[in-house]
Steps between C-alpha positions, in 0.01 A plus 500: 500500500643841403497807722198721433519830690177662612388795710565277802867593470408841642395323822861403563627696797600850397477430124299817439738709712799356318349568155416859597845564651678377188264708285568812707877454501530349147730236645607386843792303639481206735583729794185703420281198574527597865287809421195283430313354794591134550814298551785525250502128417124496452519802270768331290261207461213735403729672246587162351129413472442833324791417269345165410174682421683739266441804722854561629841459339788414735855579389793345685808720544805319629760778527612676710271288719199280438177695475171477315322775308122479471310669216143476379438348160258670259230276645606601852477870415145455368405320822659776712304767313175308557582466871555877519163555330336275760673696777359824357149354493530383859612847611202675334 
């Protein structure tokens, strides 16, 4: 059975917050994951789930030290914009 992402991925702890943070900053580094509510290891797992769903791209940088850069894909940017629209509706 192949992986079929659905809206349920947004139920993963802090997935929405992570998507919106990356959208706001354009990209974040692994150290920035501490800015989103939730444990670092759990957020790395959420980011990997978002990667498998085609929402986030994760680039590995090995020098001068190992770090990861997280960016939204085109699909991820569309989702972030929709989430911001929903936030605006809620605030009305």
